[in-house]
C-alpha beads as a LAMMPS data file, in Angstrom:
LAMMPS data file: protein, C-alpha beads

123 atoms
122 bonds

1 atom types
1 bond types

-500.0 500.0 xlo xhi
-500.0 500.0 ylo yhi
-500.0 500.0 zlo zhi

Masses

1 110.0

Atoms # bond

1 1 1 0.000 0.000 0.000
2 1 1 1.352 3.426 -0.939
3 1 1 0.127 6.576 0.751
4 1 1 0.852 10.117 -0.358
5 1 1 -0.260 13.068 1.727
6 1 1 -0.552 16.540 0.257
7 1 1 -2.316 19.833 0.792
8 1 1 -0.152 21.305 3.528
9 1 1 1.148 24.831 3.496
10 1 1 1.461 28.111 5.333
11 1 1 -1.719 29.623 6.743
12 1 1 -2.557 32.332 9.246
13 1 1 -4.156 31.550 12.572
14 1 1 -7.924 30.984 12.314
15 1 1 -7.479 29.918 8.700
16 1 1 -8.324 26.583 7.099
17 1 1 -6.577 23.861 5.135
18 1 1 -7.698 20.548 3.711
19 1 1 -5.219 17.707 3.639
20 1 1 -5.615 14.780 1.294
21 1 1 -4.033 11.345 1.292
22 1 1 -4.077 9.358 -1.925
23 1 1 -3.879 5.596 -1.429
24 1 1 -2.830 3.074 -4.062
25 1 1 -1.696 -0.498 -4.317
26 1 1 -4.547 -2.196 -2.493
27 1 1 -8.281 -1.764 -2.035
28 1 1 -8.643 1.437 -0.046
29 1 1 -11.945 0.355 1.511
30 1 1 -10.165 -2.549 3.224
31 1 1 -8.208 -0.218 5.500
32 1 1 -9.044 1.910 8.464
33 1 1 -7.239 5.232 8.232
34 1 1 -5.775 7.823 10.513
35 1 1 -3.957 11.138 10.658
36 1 1 -1.036 11.819 12.960
37 1 1 1.237 14.819 13.353
38 1 1 4.725 15.513 14.605
39 1 1 5.982 18.897 15.689
40 1 1 9.726 19.654 15.851
41 1 1 11.304 17.929 18.831
42 1 1 8.074 16.162 19.760
43 1 1 6.692 12.673 19.399
44 1 1 4.218 11.705 16.723
45 1 1 0.714 12.355 18.047
46 1 1 -2.686 11.064 17.081
47 1 1 -4.995 13.529 15.332
48 1 1 -7.991 11.632 13.938
49 1 1 -9.103 8.186 12.817
50 1 1 -11.866 6.735 10.683
51 1 1 -13.051 3.179 10.263
52 1 1 -13.136 1.314 6.955
53 1 1 -16.676 2.286 6.061
54 1 1 -16.359 5.792 7.446
55 1 1 -19.134 5.193 9.954
56 1 1 -17.025 5.813 13.057
57 1 1 -14.498 8.587 13.640
58 1 1 -12.362 9.663 16.553
59 1 1 -10.373 12.787 17.369
60 1 1 -7.713 14.022 19.707
61 1 1 -9.130 16.431 22.270
62 1 1 -6.898 19.196 20.927
63 1 1 -8.585 19.155 17.501
64 1 1 -12.130 18.086 18.358
65 1 1 -14.657 20.520 16.908
66 1 1 -12.090 22.063 14.550
67 1 1 -10.901 19.151 12.399
68 1 1 -12.974 16.675 10.403
69 1 1 -11.705 13.389 9.002
70 1 1 -13.486 11.834 6.044
71 1 1 -12.858 9.379 3.247
72 1 1 -14.036 8.740 -0.276
73 1 1 -13.715 5.040 -0.977
74 1 1 -14.545 5.594 -4.648
75 1 1 -11.617 8.006 -5.031
76 1 1 -9.232 6.071 -2.743
77 1 1 -8.643 9.256 -0.807
78 1 1 -8.580 10.269 2.834
79 1 1 -9.185 13.862 3.918
80 1 1 -8.593 16.068 6.909
81 1 1 -10.468 19.358 6.942
82 1 1 -8.766 21.697 9.392
83 1 1 -10.564 24.857 10.499
84 1 1 -9.760 27.519 13.083
85 1 1 -6.094 26.612 12.873
86 1 1 -3.783 27.588 15.706
87 1 1 -0.001 28.036 15.782
88 1 1 0.210 24.908 17.946
89 1 1 -1.202 22.913 15.018
90 1 1 2.095 23.467 13.199
91 1 1 3.580 20.054 12.419
92 1 1 4.235 17.503 9.739
93 1 1 0.991 15.624 9.159
94 1 1 1.063 11.936 8.274
95 1 1 -1.659 9.672 6.994
96 1 1 -1.641 6.014 7.940
97 1 1 -3.509 2.832 7.042
98 1 1 -4.482 -0.017 9.338
99 1 1 -5.553 -3.544 8.410
100 1 1 -7.865 -3.492 11.419
101 1 1 -11.451 -2.323 11.227
102 1 1 -10.583 0.822 13.200
103 1 1 -7.010 1.949 13.704
104 1 1 -7.589 4.133 16.729
105 1 1 -5.113 6.483 18.371
106 1 1 -2.039 4.299 18.722
107 1 1 0.530 4.515 15.925
108 1 1 1.595 0.906 16.525
109 1 1 -1.796 -0.214 15.219
110 1 1 -1.124 1.226 11.764
111 1 1 0.660 -0.779 9.108
112 1 1 1.444 1.738 6.371
113 1 1 2.490 5.396 6.469
114 1 1 2.707 8.237 4.020
115 1 1 5.643 10.625 3.774
116 1 1 3.984 13.575 5.502
117 1 1 2.999 17.095 4.527
118 1 1 4.066 20.234 6.383
119 1 1 1.451 22.499 7.938
120 1 1 2.633 25.827 9.328
121 1 1 0.261 28.178 11.125
122 1 1 1.465 31.716 11.726
123 1 1 0.180 33.882 14.543

Bonds

1 1 1 2
2 1 2 3
3 1 3 4
4 1 4 5
5 1 5 6
6 1 6 7
7 1 7 8
8 1 8 9
9 1 9 10
10 1 10 11
11 1 11 12
12 1 12 13
13 1 13 14
14 1 14 15
15 1 15 16
16 1 16 17
17 1 17 18
18 1 18 19
19 1 19 20
20 1 20 21
21 1 21 22
22 1 22 23
23 1 23 24
24 1 24 25
25 1 25 26
26 1 26 27
27 1 27 28
28 1 28 29
29 1 29 30
30 1 30 31
31 1 31 32
32 1 32 33
33 1 33 34
34 1 34 35
35 1 35 36
36 1 36 37
37 1 37 38
38 1 38 39
39 1 39 40
40 1 40 41
41 1 41 42
42 1 42 43
43 1 43 44
44 1 44 45
45 1 45 46
46 1 46 47
47 1 47 48
48 1 48 49
49 1 49 50
50 1 50 51
51 1 51 52
52 1 52 53
53 1 53 54
54 1 54 55
55 1 55 56
56 1 56 57
57 1 57 58
58 1 58 59
59 1 59 60
60 1 60 61
61 1 61 62
62 1 62 63
63 1 63 64
64 1 64 65
65 1 65 66
66 1 66 67
67 1 67 68
68 1 68 69
69 1 69 70
70 1 70 71
71 1 71 72
72 1 72 73
73 1 73 74
74 1 74 75
75 1 75 76
76 1 76 77
77 1 77 78
78 1 78 79
79 1 79 80
80 1 80 81
81 1 81 82
82 1 82 83
83 1 83 84
84 1 84 85
85 1 85 86
86 1 86 87
87 1 87 88
88 1 88 89
89 1 89 90
90 1 90 91
91 1 91 92
92 1 92 93
93 1 93 94
94 1 94 95
95 1 95 96
96 1 96 97
97 1 97 98
98 1 98 99
99 1 99 100
100 1 100 101
101 1 101 102
102 1 102 103
103 1 103 104
104 1 104 105
105 1 105 106
106 1 106 107
107 1 107 108
108 1 108 109
109 1 109 110
110 1 110 111
111 1 111 112
112 1 112 113
113 1 113 114
114 1 114 115
115 1 115 116
116 1 116 117
117 1 117 118
118 1 118 119
119 1 119 120
120 1 120 121
121 1 121 122
122 1 122 123
């Protein structure tokens, strides 16, 4: 499975960005998906997760109400809509795929990772 995240960039605080993750190599609908992020000098943190069918989602408390994870199984693409961005959201954002029905918040439960896309939020 190959994952490629894109859509990052530089945005002012309170702005919005939409990240995408294109998945190829296997049937996208067979994988639960997640987004993680890693700020400089910090560990990789959970952001959001979505089950195979898209029926269940989960979010880190820090992004709940501001970020929305979704997927289009016909387009083999995962999304992360990020609104009301804050400087503390600055990080490299990674998409990940899990063979389980729902990957959850632990990175060890994901089997494949994309290369990451940089998001920078200026104050």
